[in-house]
C-alpha positions as CSV (number, residue, x, y, z in Angstrom):
1,X,33.5,-0.2,-6.1
2,X,31.2,-0.3,-9.2
3,X,27.4,-0.4,-9.1
4,X,25.1,-0.8,-12.1
5,X,21.4,0.1,-11.8
6,X,18.4,-0.6,-13.9
7,X,14.6,-0.6,-13.6
8,X,11.5,-2.1,-15.3
9,X,7.8,-1.4,-15.1
10,X,5.5,-4.3,-14.1
11,X,1.7,-4.5,-14.3
12,X,0.2,-6.6,-11.6
13,X,-3.4,-7.9,-11.9
14,X,-5.4,-8.1,-8.7
15,X,-7.2,-11.2,-7.6
16,X,-10.3,-9.1,-7.1
17,X,-11.2,-5.5,-8.0
18,X,-10.1,-3.5,-5.0
19,X,-12.4,-0.6,-4.0
20,X,-12.1,2.1,-1.3
21,X,-14.1,5.2,-0.8
22,X,-12.0,7.0,-3.5
23,X,-12.3,4.5,-6.3
24,X,-11.6,1.1,-7.7
25,X,-8.3,-0.6,-8.8
26,X,-8.0,-3.7,-10.9
27,X,-4.3,-3.5,-11.8
28,X,-1.3,-2.2,-9.9
29,X,1.5,-0.5,-11.7
30,X,4.8,-1.0,-9.9
31,X,8.4,-0.1,-11.0
32,X,11.1,-2.6,-10.0
33,X,14.7,-1.4,-9.4
34,X,17.7,-3.7,-9.5
35,X,21.2,-2.6,-8.4
36,X,24.2,-4.9,-9.2
37,X,27.7,-4.8,-7.7
38,X,31.0,-5.6,-9.5
39,X,30.7,-9.2,-8.3
40,X,27.3,-9.7,-9.9
41,X,25.3,-9.7,-6.7
42,X,21.9,-7.9,-7.1
43,X,19.6,-6.0,-4.8
44,X,16.0,-5.5,-5.7
45,X,13.3,-3.0,-4.6
46,X,10.1,-1.6,-6.1
47,X,8.0,1.5,-6.2
48,X,4.2,1.4,-5.8
49,X,3.2,5.0,-6.6
50,X,-0.1,6.4,-5.6
51,X,-2.1,9.0,-7.6
52,X,-3.5,10.3,-4.4
53,X,0.0,11.6,-3.5
54,X,0.8,12.8,-7.0
55,X,2.9,9.9,-8.1
56,X,2.4,7.5,-11.0
57,X,4.5,4.8,-12.7
58,X,5.3,7.5,-15.4
59,X,6.6,9.9,-12.8
60,X,8.7,7.2,-11.1
61,X,10.2,6.2,-14.4
62,X,10.9,9.9,-15.2
63,X,13.0,10.5,-12.0
64,X,14.6,7.1,-11.6
65,X,17.5,7.8,-14.0
66,X,18.5,10.8,-11.9
67,X,18.2,8.8,-8.7
68,X,20.1,5.8,-10.1
69,X,22.9,8.0,-11.3
70,X,23.4,9.1,-7.7
71,X,23.8,5.4,-6.8
72,X,26.3,4.8,-9.5
73,X,28.3,7.9,-8.7
74,X,28.6,7.0,-5.0
75,X,29.3,3.4,-6.0
76,X,29.0,1.9,-2.5
77,X,25.8,0.1,-1.4
78,X,26.8,0.4,2.2
79,X,26.9,4.2,2.0
80,X,23.2,4.4,2.6
81,X,23.1,7.7,4.5
82,X,25.1,9.4,1.8
83,X,23.0,8.0,-1.1
84,X,19.6,8.7,0.5
85,X,20.7,12.3,1.4
86,X,21.9,12.9,-2.2
87,X,18.7,11.4,-3.6
88,X,16.6,13.8,-1.5
89,X,18.7,16.7,-2.8
90,X,18.3,15.5,-6.4
91,X,14.6,14.6,-6.3
92,X,12.7,16.3,-3.4
93,X,9.4,14.6,-4.0
94,X,8.6,11.2,-5.6
95,X,9.0,9.2,-2.3
96,X,7.9,5.9,-4.0
97,X,10.7,6.2,-6.5
98,X,13.3,6.9,-3.7
99,X,11.9,4.0,-1.7
100,X,12.5,1.6,-4.6
101,X,16.2,2.6,-4.7
102,X,16.4,2.5,-0.9
103,X,15.0,-1.0,-0.8
104,X,17.3,-2.3,-3.5
105,X,20.3,-0.8,-1.7
106,X,19.4,-2.3,1.6
107,X,18.8,-5.7,0.0
108,X,22.2,-5.6,-1.7
109,X,24.0,-4.4,1.4
110,X,22.6,-7.2,3.5
111,X,23.3,-9.8,0.8
112,X,26.9,-8.7,0.7
113,X,27.2,-9.3,4.4
114,X,25.4,-12.6,4.1
115,X,22.6,-11.8,6.5
116,X,18.8,-11.1,6.4
117,X,18.1,-7.4,6.6
118,X,16.5,-7.6,10.1
119,X,19.8,-9.1,11.4
120,X,21.8,-6.3,9.9
121,X,19.6,-4.0,12.0
122,X,19.8,-6.2,15.1
123,X,16.1,-6.7,15.3
124,X,14.2,-9.7,17.0
125,X,12.5,-11.7,14.3
126,X,10.2,-13.3,16.9
127,X,8.6,-10.0,17.8
128,X,6.5,-9.4,14.6
129,X,2.8,-8.6,14.8
130,X,0.6,-10.4,12.3
131,X,-0.4,-8.5,9.2
132,X,-4.0,-7.6,8.6
133,X,-5.8,-8.8,5.4
134,X,-7.9,-6.1,3.7
135,X,-11.5,-6.5,2.6
136,X,-12.3,-3.8,0.0
137,X,-15.7,-2.2,-0.6
138,X,-18.2,-4.3,-2.5
139,X,-21.8,-5.4,-2.4
140,X,-22.7,-6.5,1.1
141,X,-23.0,-10.2,0.2
142,X,-19.7,-10.2,-1.6
143,X,-18.0,-8.5,1.4
144,X,-19.4,-11.3,3.5
145,X,-18.0,-13.9,1.0
146,X,-14.6,-12.2,1.0
147,X,-14.6,-12.2,4.8
148,X,-15.5,-15.9,4.9
149,X,-12.7,-16.6,2.4
150,X,-10.2,-14.7,4.5
151,X,-11.2,-16.5,7.7
152,X,-10.9,-19.9,5.9
153,X,-7.4,-18.9,4.7
154,X,-6.4,-18.4,8.4
155,X,-6.0,-14.6,8.6
156,X,-6.7,-13.6,12.2
157,X,-6.8,-9.8,11.6
158,X,-9.0,-8.2,9.0
159,X,-9.0,-4.6,7.8
160,X,-12.4,-3.5,6.5
161,X,-12.8,-0.6,4.1
162,X,-15.8,1.6,4.8
163,X,-17.1,5.0,3.5
164,X,-20.5,4.3,2.0
165,X,-24.2,4.7,3.0
166,X,-24.1,1.0,3.9
167,X,-21.3,1.1,6.5
168,X,-23.4,-0.3,9.4
169,X,-24.7,-3.1,7.2
170,X,-21.2,-3.9,6.0
171,X,-19.6,-4.1,9.4
172,X,-22.5,-6.3,10.7
173,X,-21.9,-8.7,7.8
174,X,-18.2,-8.8,8.4
175,X,-18.6,-9.5,12.2
176,X,-21.2,-12.2,11.5
177,X,-18.8,-13.9,9.0
178,X,-15.8,-13.5,11.3
179,X,-17.0,-13.7,14.9
180,X,-13.5,-14.3,16.3
181,X,-11.3,-12.1,14.1
182,X,-9.7,-8.9,15.1
183,X,-11.3,-6.2,13.0
184,X,-10.0,-2.8,12.0
185,X,-11.8,-0.2,9.9
186,X,-10.4,2.2,7.4
187,X,-12.7,5.0,6.1
188,X,-10.0,6.6,3.8
189,X,-11.2,10.1,4.7
190,X,-14.8,9.5,3.8
191,X,-16.7,10.8,6.9
192,X,-17.4,14.2,8.3
193,X,-16.2,14.6,11.9
194,X,-19.7,14.1,13.4
195,X,-20.3,11.1,11.1
196,X,-17.0,9.7,12.3
197,X,-17.9,10.0,16.0
198,X,-21.3,8.4,15.4
199,X,-19.7,5.6,13.4
200,X,-17.1,5.0,16.1
201,X,-20.0,4.4,18.5
202,X,-21.5,1.9,16.1
203,X,-18.2,0.2,15.4
204,X,-17.4,-0.2,19.1
205,X,-20.6,-2.4,19.4
206,X,-19.0,-4.8,16.8
207,X,-15.7,-4.9,18.8
208,X,-13.7,-3.1,16.2
209,X,-10.1,-2.6,17.4
210,X,-9.5,0.9,15.9
211,X,-10.6,3.2,13.1
212,X,-8.2,4.6,10.5
213,X,-8.3,8.0,8.9
214,X,-12.0,8.8,9.6
215,X,-11.9,12.3,8.1
216,X,-10.0,14.1,5.3
217,X,-6.4,14.9,5.9
218,X,-7.2,18.5,5.0
219,X,-9.2,18.8,8.2
220,X,-6.8,18.4,11.1
221,X,-9.2,20.0,13.5
222,X,-11.8,17.6,12.4
223,X,-9.4,14.7,13.2
224,X,-8.9,16.2,16.7
225,X,-12.6,16.5,17.1
226,X,-13.0,12.8,16.4
227,X,-10.1,11.8,18.6
228,X,-11.4,13.6,21.6
229,X,-14.9,12.0,21.3
230,X,-14.3,8.7,19.7
231,X,-15.3,5.4,21.4
232,X,-12.3,3.8,19.6
233,X,-8.6,4.5,19.1
234,X,-7.9,6.6,16.0
235,X,-5.1,6.1,13.5
236,X,-3.7,8.6,11.0
237,X,-2.8,7.5,7.4
238,X,-3.4,10.2,4.9
239,X,-2.7,12.8,7.7
240,X,0.8,11.4,8.3
241,X,3.0,11.2,5.2
242,X,6.5,12.3,6.3
243,X,8.5,12.8,9.5
244,X,7.3,16.3,10.4
245,X,3.7,15.0,10.3
246,X,4.3,12.7,13.3
247,X,4.5,15.4,15.9
248,X,1.8,17.4,14.1
249,X,-0.8,14.6,14.6
250,X,0.5,13.5,18.1
251,X,-2.3,15.3,19.9
252,X,-5.1,14.0,17.7
253,X,-4.5,10.3,17.1
254,X,-3.5,7.2,19.0
255,X,-1.7,5.4,16.1
256,X,0.2,6.5,13.0
257,X,0.2,4.4,9.9
258,X,3.5,4.8,8.1
259,X,4.2,3.6,4.6
260,X,7.5,3.4,2.8
261,X,5.8,4.8,-0.3
262,X,4.8,7.9,1.6
263,X,8.0,8.6,3.4
264,X,10.7,7.8,0.8
265,X,12.8,4.9,2.2
266,X,13.7,2.5,4.9
267,X,16.0,4.8,6.9
268,X,13.3,7.5,6.9
269,X,10.6,5.0,8.0
270,X,12.9,4.0,10.9
271,X,13.3,7.6,12.0
272,X,9.5,8.1,11.9
273,X,9.0,5.0,14.1
274,X,11.3,6.4,16.7
275,X,9.8,9.9,16.6
276,X,6.3,8.3,17.0
277,X,7.5,6.4,20.0
278,X,8.9,9.6,21.5
279,X,5.5,11.2,21.1
280,X,3.7,8.3,22.9
281,X,2.1,7.0,19.7
282,X,1.6,3.4,18.6
283,X,2.9,2.5,15.1
284,X,1.5,0.6,12.2
285,X,3.3,0.0,8.9
286,X,1.0,-0.1,5.9
287,X,1.5,-0.5,2.1
288,X,0.0,0.1,-1.3
289,X,-0.9,-2.8,-3.6
290,X,2.7,-3.9,-4.2
291,X,4.9,-6.7,-5.5
292,X,6.9,-8.6,-2.9
293,X,9.9,-6.7,-4.1
294,X,8.4,-3.8,-2.1
295,X,6.6,-5.8,0.6
296,X,9.6,-7.9,1.6
297,X,11.8,-5.0,2.7
298,X,8.9,-3.5,4.7
299,X,8.5,-6.8,6.6
300,X,11.9,-6.4,8.1
301,X,10.6,-3.4,10.1
302,X,7.9,-5.5,11.6
303,X,9.7,-6.1,15.0
304,X,9.5,-2.3,15.6
305,X,5.7,-2.2,15.1
306,X,2.6,-2.5,17.1
307,X,0.5,-3.3,14.0
308,X,1.2,-4.4,10.5
309,X,-0.8,-4.0,7.3
310,X,1.5,-5.5,4.8
311,X,-0.9,-7.5,2.6
312,X,-0.3,-5.7,-0.7
313,X,1.2,-8.7,-2.5
314,X,-1.5,-11.0,-1.0
315,X,-4.1,-9.1,-3.0
316,X,-2.4,-9.9,-6.3
317,X,-3.4,-12.7,-8.7
318,X,0.2,-13.1,-9.7
319,X,3.5,-11.6,-8.7
320,X,6.9,-11.9,-10.4
321,X,8.6,-11.9,-7.0
322,X,8.4,-14.0,-3.9
323,X,9.2,-12.5,-0.5
324,X,8.8,-13.1,3.2
325,X,6.3,-15.9,4.1
326,X,3.0,-14.3,5.2
327,X,0.8,-17.4,5.2
328,X,-2.0,-17.0,7.8
329,X,-1.0,-13.4,8.3
330,X,2.1,-14.3,10.3
331,X,5.3,-12.4,9.3
332,X,7.8,-15.2,9.4
333,X,11.1,-13.3,9.4
334,X,12.7,-16.0,11.5
335,X,12.0,-18.6,8.8
336,X,13.7,-16.6,6.1
337,X,16.5,-18.8,4.7
338,X,18.3,-16.3,2.5
339,X,20.1,-13.0,2.9
340,X,18.9,-9.5,2.1
341,X,15.2,-8.7,2.2
342,X,14.1,-12.1,0.9
343,X,12.7,-10.7,-2.4
344,X,13.6,-13.0,-5.3
345,X,12.2,-13.8,-8.7
346,X,9.3,-16.2,-8.5
347,X,9.9,-19.6,-10.1
C-alpha cells in the first residue's frame, strides 16, 4: 500500500478578538495535514499549536516531515497503533503535530471502510453532550452583548473566561443576559488558591455549573486546597496534559478537560478518557481555536464525554473546512452524511 502525505499552514481570522487571562488572540495559525492513499482517497487533520505548551506553527512545520515520513514508511492507514507508536519514538514532544497526523489517518481509515469515524469505534451518536460556546474577556458591556448574541444563536451552554479585577461584575452581567443558560467559568490559572475559593462562593450564587483551572498548574497543592473547599466542582485543564496527569490530579479535581492538542492524538485521548473513568472523574473534551479539520475528529469522541467544549471553529470568521454540524451547540454526529471525520473543504 502507498501513502502520500503533505501539509499546509493556514491563518484563520477570528470573528472577534479572543482574550483570556494570559493574553489576546486575533488570528489562529493552524497546520493542515492531508494523507492520500494509492486510490486517491484523502484523509485530513490539523494542528492547532499553543505557545503556552511550547508549540507554534513553525515548530509543527519543522517536525511534520519526520512524522509524515513514518506514515509513508508504514504505508497502511489502518496500522494506527504502529504509526502512532513510531511517531512518539520519532518526535517525543509536539503533540499538536502528532494530533494532525493522527486525525488525518483516522479520517482516511474510516473513509476506506465507508463509515463515519464514530461507527468505526462503535459509539452511540445519540449520546453526545452539547458543546459550550466561549465568551472571552472584554469590557463588561461587550461581554453582555456577546452573551446576548450567543443566547440568540441558540447556544444553551456558555463558558465564561474570568481572571480580572472585574470578575464579579462580569459574571453578574452574563447571568443577567443569559438567565436560563448553563454557565461554566474558566479562570485559566489566574487566581490564588484563596481567591479561587472566594470566587467559587460568589460563582455559586450565580448558579455556575463548575469552575475550570482556578489556579496555576505549577501549584498542585493549591489546586487541592481549592478542591477541598470549593462550593463548585473543579475541572483541570492546564494541570492535565497527558495520560500520567490523570491519576496525578484525581484527588484534587472532579473533572478533567482533555484536548487532542495536549495529548497527541485520538488513540491517546481515548486512553485518557478510560483512565479518567477508572479514577472516578468526569470528562470534558476541549479545544484550541481550530479549523474544522481539527474539530471534526474531536467531535467523534463526544459519546464518551460528560461535557464538550468544541467551539474552536465557531469562533472563526472564516474556515477553509466544514465539519460536524454544531448549530445551537448540538453535536449532530447522527446527521453526518459522509464517511470519515466529516471534515471537508468548504464550498
